N, C-alpha and C positions, 0 to 999 in steps of 0.2 A: 504494499497501499504507499503511494505517495502523500507523504506528509510534509505542510508548511509550517514551522513552528515561528511566530512573529512576536519577538520578546525574548531576550534571552537572560530574562534576571533570573531570579531566584525559584516560581514557576517551570518557566524556560528549560532551564538547565536542568530540573529536577525531568521535565518530560522526555528531555533531549536522554535523558541517562533510561530511564524506563521502557520509553519505546525503541530505543537503540536496541534493548535486549529482548524486545519485541520481532526484531527484525524487518522494522518497518524503513524506507529510504525518503531519508529526511530533510530537509533543507531551511535552514535558521534564518531571519533577518532581524537585523539590528542594528541602532544608530552608533553602536560604541564597535568601533574596531577591535579593543584589545578583549573584550566580551569574546566577542566570534572567535578570536584568535585561541584562547582558553579550550573553547568546544571543538576547534578544529583540532588541537592537540591532543583530544582526547578520545574525541568519537566519530565514527566513519559517517561525515556529514558534509553537504553542500553547506556554501554560508555566502550571504549576499549582506552589504551593509548597505542600509537606506531606510527611509520612511515606508514603513509597509502599505499604509493606504495610497500609496500612489499608484495608480496603474502602471507607469514604468517599471518602477520595483518589483509588483508582482508577476507583471509579463516576464522581467527578465528572472523570476525564481521559477518562470515557466506552470502559471497558474492553470491554463488550459487541461494540462497534462496531469492537476493534480487534483486529490482526493478526496482530501482534508486540510483545512486548513483550521490552526487554534491561535485566536490571536489575544494576547496574555504579555503587551506591553503593561505600562503602569499608568495609562491613561485611557480611564472608560470610553471618552470619545473616539480616540484612535483606534480603538479594540474594534468599535461598533461600525465606523467608516471603513474599514481594512476587510472585515465582513461584506460590506455592502459593496463595496466597489467589484471585490472578487467576487462575490456571486452573479455578478454583473456582468462580470467577464468568463463568467463558468457556469450555467444554473443548473449544473449535475453536479456542483461542488457542495460536500459538507461542510457546515463552518461554527466552528466554538467560539465564544468570546468569553471573556474573565471580566464583569462586572462588578462591581465594588460599591459602588454609590447607593445606596438605601432609596436615595431620591428617585433614582430608574427603574424602580422594579416593575413597578404596576406597568409604565411604559414600554419595559422592555416586554415583556407578556402579553401586554397588547400589541404589541407592534414588531414582531419579530418576526412575521410575511416581509414586511416593510424595510426591516434589514437585513432581511438572506440569511437569519439565524436558524441553525438546527437545534443548539442548543448556548443557554449563557450558564456561567459557574461563578459562584460566588464562595470564594474561602474562607472567610469571616462567617458569611452566613452559616457555610455547613460545621465549622468550630464551633459556633455557637448552639448548634442541634444538637450536635455530638457532646457538647459538655453539660447540654440542657439532660438529655441520658443519662448519661453519669452519676446524675444528681438524684435521678428516681431509683436508683441502686447503689447508694455511696460505699455501699461494701467492696465494690469492684474498682478495679482499678481502669480497665476497658472494657467494655461491652459493645459487641456487634450483633445484629441481628438478620434471622434469614427465613425463610420460608411464611413467609407473612407473619412476623411476630411469635411464631412455633415454634423456633429452635434460635438460641443464644449459643455463640461464642465470648467466656469471659476471663479477664485475666486476673487473677491474685496473686499476693506475695505469700512466702514462706519466711514466718517471723519467725523467733525465738520462742513465743508463743502458740503458735498454732500447734493443732493436733496432728495435723499430716508431716512433722518434721520426723523426718527419721523414719518414714511408715515406706512401705513398698507400694507400688501402685495396684499390686493383686488384693491387698489389703484396705484398698478404698473404700469398700461398698460394707463393708464392717463398721465404717467409722459415718460415712454420710447418709445411710441407710435410702438411698436413691441412685439409680445407674447414671452414671454420667464417664466420659472418657477424655482422658487426658490425651489430645491431640500434639503437645508440645510444649517441649520446657527449654527457659533460659537460664544458664547456669554459668555466672563469669562472661556473657556477652557471647556465648556459644548456644545455640540453638541444637537442639536432642529432641528425636523422635525417638520417647521412650517406649518400652515393652512392658507387660507387667512384672517384670523382676528390678524396673528400676526403682532409684529407693532415693527419695523426695528427700533435701537441703534444705536446711533455714538461708535463706537468700536466694532461693530459685523462685522463677516467675512462672508462675502453670498458666496454661491457656484449656481453659476446659469447656467442651459440648456438651450439654443438656437441653432436652426441651425445655421452655420457656416456664413450664409448669413447676418444674424442678428447683429453681433456682432460689426458691425460699426456702426450700428446705435443704438446701445447699450450705446457706447463708448460717441458716439454724442450728444443724449438727455442728460445723464449723465453730461455732462458738463466736460470730461475728455478729454482734446485735447491733442492726443499724435501726433510726426511726427518721420520719419525715423529715425532711431539708427542709427549714423555719425562714432562719436565717442568713443569708450572706452577703460575703463582701466584695466585692469587684475592685482588682486594684489595678489601678489605668481606664481611663475611658475612652477607647478607640472602637473600631467599629463593632469587633467581636463584643464589647461588652454594653453597645446598643442594641445589636441583635438580644442579645441572650436577656438584658434584663426587660424585653420589648416582649420577650414570649413568655417571663417569670410574672410580667404584671397583671394581674388578674386570678393569679392561680391559689394565693394564700401566702405565697411568699415575700415576705420581708429582702428587700434588696437594697444594698447601701453601694454606692460607687465612690470611690476615693481619684479622683483627676488633679493632676499639679498645673494644670493652664487653667487659668479663669476664665478666658472666652469660651474654651471647650467645655468646660464646665456649668458655663450659663446656657449653650446650646443644652446641652446634654438635659437642663433643667427641662428647657421649653419643649424638648421632644419626648422625655417620659417624665409624666406627670406624678407616676405614684411609688419613683423609686426617687430614693434619699441621695442627694447629688453633694456630695466633700470637694471641697477646694483645699488640697493638698498634697503631701507627700506620703506616697504609702511605703516611701523604704526607710520612715523612720518610727521607730518602733515607738514612739509619744503616740505617734497619730495612731497606730492601729490599735495601741492599748485605750485610749480615750474614744474609739470607735467600738468597741466591745470586743477586741478579738478573742480573749478570753469567755466569750457567751456565744458565738458563731457556730452555727452547726455547720458552714463550708467556706473556704478563701481560696479564690482564682487570681493568678496572677495574669495581667492580662496587659503589660504593660508592653511596648516597643522592642525591650531590651532583654534576651534570654537572659544574661549573668544575673540582671535585676531580679526578674521571675524566679531565680533559682533560689536567689539569697531571702526573698518574701519568704517562699515557699517552704524553706526548710526552718525559718522562724517561726511561719505559722504551725508547722508538725512540732517543733519543739516548745510550743504554748497549749498544744493540747486540742491543735482543733480537730474534728473526726474526721472532714473530709478537703484534703486540698486538690487544687487540679493545677498543673503549670504549663501557660502557652509555650511552645519554642517555636521557632523560626528553623532551626536548624535539628534534625536528627542525626547527625554524622558522629554525634560524640554519645550517643546511645551507650554505650560500657561505661561513661563517667556519670550519666542522668541516673543510670542504674543502682550507683554506689552511695548515689544521697537519698534522702528521706523527701522526697517534692512529691509523691501519692501520683494522681492517675498524670500524663502525659499528652496534651494536645496538639497538633502541628495541622494549622489549617493550609500548610503549602501541598502536603502530603492526601491529605484528606481532598482536594480539590484533585490534584492529577488522579489519584485512583478513582474517580468517579470520569476523568479523561478516556483513561487509557479502557475502565471498562464500556465506554462508545466504542472506542477505537475496535475493540476485540469482537464486539457485535456486527458492525459494520464487514470485518474482513472473514467473519464465518454469519451470518443469517441466520441460518439452522442450525439450531443446535448450540445457540451459543449462552453462556452462561448469563444465567439473572441477574446474579448478583457477585462481584467479586471484592472481595476485602484481604488488604494488607495487612499481616498482623509481627507482629514480634518487628517492629520497625522496616517490616517491609520483607524481613527475610522469610515471611514463611505466605504463603495465600490461600484464602479458603476459597472457596467456588460453589456455589448454585447453581444446579441445572435441571432440566424438567426431561425424566425419559421419554423419547420418542419412540414411533415405530423403526426409528433408523438406528436407533440404540442398540449395542451390543449385552451380550449376557441377559437380558431380562428372561426372570423366572430360574436363574443360576442359584442355587446357594454362594453364597461369598466363598464360602471355601475352597470353591470351584474354578474359583473365578482369578485369572492370572493379573493383577495389579503393577503398577510400572513401580520401579523401587523410587521411596520419598514421596510414595502418594499415600494417603489412609481416607478411606471412605467412612467417615466419622457418625454420620445421620441419614435415615431415611422416613420420608412422611409420604404412607401411603392412607388413602381416602382420610385425610384428616387425623391422621392419628402419625405421632413421631416415635421412632425407634432408637434407641441405640443400638448398630448391629451388631450382631455375634456371625460364627461361619456360619449358622443356620440359616439367617436371614438371606433375603432376595430383595428387589427392587423390581416394577412390573413399569410397564407401558402408564404413563402418569402421573407416576412417583415423583417426588423433589427428592433429590439425591446431593448431599453435600459433601465436597470432599476438602482435604487438607493438601497442600504441596508443598515441600521443602526442596532447596538447591534451586539448582537453575532450569527447570522442566518448566516452558511455557506449555499452558492447556489453555484451545481453546473451546474446544468441543469435549463434551461428557466422553466419547469415544478415544481420544487423547489419553486417556489414563490405564487404559487397558494395555498388557504388553503385550 
């Protein structure tokens, strides 16, 4: 597939890495020659310097031979104009634009045809949705939903007090009293696909698959007491804070936003009438103490600096805040982050790029493509949801007789609305939802790709 990525910033660079691994034919457009040089050194791509909204630049990038344009510059208006111009030059073209300004949301929805847009993505809005989901189950570090909410993959940390410390996976059922599957373990930054003899150790992060109905049982039997989030402090008043506060308004959750810039604080107060806006520095201990950090249920660090977010989150953890969520722009330092007590980590850039990669895969394999794709363990593992159809191999066969590729695991099957964690006797039929987890470098586009 031929793809043009317009804008080689954080999102563009991440997309280049992910789509290069998918085997796509990539052309990058950016006005900064140094940024393009860095990408050329790392990846097998074409690069064109210039304004991606100009017909001459798009023509040089061979827009008429391109399947998809992804406009991810730092300016919403340039992204829209680029998509509109490109679609005029090639009406078969698929286009994706990154649109971050909340003022454009309704307009984009109503005028997608005029703009020639196939899809708009908003990293900050996606991050706010992810954070809201984490607040609903504060006992989990991460949470991904499949099969229309019937199945979840959640991340838990084995700390010194965990009942799972020094326990083998074969012994889990006797402790948890419900059927789950540990599909991956991250230990010291290394991902392991465990078998039944694998023994969990303090510091491990485990990724658990289970029907959604079992999640409350899982938390209860692990001794993780969670109560409804009622008081939330947001550190930083950027776009993620705006979207999140907007979603929480009217839900019975009390929200405070601490924002250092007085003009931004004033704007937030006008846009969020039910949210308490504090003009101050969230990195100061006295400020956090005066706003009741010791009594809040959740603290979320959403400033524009990763280092500052991490420092505030560390202090919140040490102050006993039950739920801490940290926004980061870079996941390259995940090994360092794992060793720090900063709670759940959310990366808007990664969420946005995963959505785009899922769209690309659907274009490449229209029949049998994954319904949803989630990157877990900081992108080292993928969880994919498929619908078995008449073209799917091995339907009706017991899984013990099905040969699956190395580093691929079938973790859940939903048949006629009933979800099961499969064993050797399990089978899937046409119409069933099948969830698989893949580690390593294997790229899976269709369900049949998992079979050896």
